[in-house]
N, C-alpha and C positions, 0 to 999 in steps of 0.2 A: 198418243202412245200407240204403238203397233207391235204385233209380234215380230220376234227377231227372225231374219232370214240368215240361215247359216252362211250362205254363199256371199250375200251382199254385206251383211252387218258384223259377223264374227271378226274379220280382219280389222275393222274400225273399233270394235270393242277391245280386241287385244293391243291395239295401239294405245288406247286409254289406259288399260291395265299396265303398260310399260311406263306410264308416267307416275304410278303410285309406287310408295316406298316398297322395296323388294319383298319384305315380310308380309305385306298386304296383298300381293298379287295373287290372282288365280290363274291356274294353268288353263290352256285352251280345253282340255278334256272335261274340266269341271263345268263347262257350259253346255256340254253335249249329253244327251240321254244315253245310258248304257244298259243293257239286259241285266236284270237282277237289282238294279238300282231304283230308288224312287225317282218318278219322273219330275223333272225340274222344267220349268218354263221361263223363258227370257223374253222380255219385250224392251223396246228401245223408244227413246224420245228423239225423233228426227228433228233436223233444223227445218225452218219455213221451206227451204228448196229441196229438202229431202236428201241433200248430199253428205251431210254430216251427222254424226250421232252426237247429241248434247249430253246424254245420259241414258242409262239402262238399269233395269231391275231384274233379279232372278228370284223366282219364288216357286212354292209348292201350295197346291190347293188341298185342304183337307175337308173332312165333312162339315165342320163348323167354322174353320178358320182359313186365313191365308197367312203363310209364314214367308215373310221376306228373307231370303238368304243373303241377298247382296243388293245394295243400292248405291249406284256411283254417278256422279256428274263430272264431265270432263273438266280438268283445272281451269281452262280458259273461259268456261261457261258458269263457274260457281258464282254464288251470291247474286243470281239474277232470277231467282224464283223456279228454277227447273227442278230442284229436288222437292220442293213443295208440290210442284205439278205432279210428280211422280207419285207421291204419298196421297194426294187427293184422287188420282185415278184408282188407287187401290181402294181407298175409302169407298168410293163409288161402286166398285166391283163387289163389295160386301153386300149392298142392298141388291144389286142385280143378280147375284148368285145365291141370294138367301143365306148368307153366312154372317156370323156375328163378331167375329175377332180378327184383328190384324196384329201380327207380332214380328219382332225383328231383335236377334241377339247382337249386342255390340260390345266389343271388348272394353274393359273399365278404363283403359288407358285413352280412349278416344272421346275426349271431352267435348270437342266440336260437334261430334255426332250426337252425343247426349243432348247438348243445348238446341241443337236443330230439331231433334225428334220432339223434344219437350215443346218447343215453340209450334210445332204442327200438331199438338194436341195428343201425343203418345205420352205415356207414363211409365216410368221404371217400376216394374211390379215384383221383381225378383232378382237374385243373383245366382248365376249358374256357376258354381265352383268347380275347378278343374282339380281332379284327384291326382295324387301322386307328383312326381317330379316332372314338371314341364316347364318350358320357357314361354308359354302362352298365358296371357292374363286371363283372369275370370271374366265372364260376360255379364253384363246387365241385360235383362229381358225388358224390353219395351213393348207396351201393348196399347191397342185401341179398341175399345169395345163399342160397337155400333149402338147398342141400346142405351148406354149411359153417356155416350159421347167421349168418354175416356174412362180407363179402368180406375177403380178406386184402389188406393194403396193398402 
């Protein structure tokens, strides 16, 4: 994993975004920091030769935790351990940065992501309900706690 280079990596990340269902895509500006907005950090998982992006993650670091905002593996590289490699990278960062918790919110409709996160040692700890009329599904909050290995339900 390495930090994202806007000039080199963003076009490749946007190409991966275009392969996702339209309702799940992020616009380019979501990957960029803007004044007055929380700082988001992106890192990429490059191929062995460094020419392709296998996957990427967007996250925010808090005082005690890392919140993963997005984890994506390119379709042609899925089911090869790259998603697990990305999550393991963040679990190691907890120790390196003296943090204790890793979290990610996942739409309730994304069962493959739920099963993947569970297999990687994260556990659904709560449901974030969307108030009012919205077309978006509620989110499950998955967490990994460094000190217990996984968050108790």
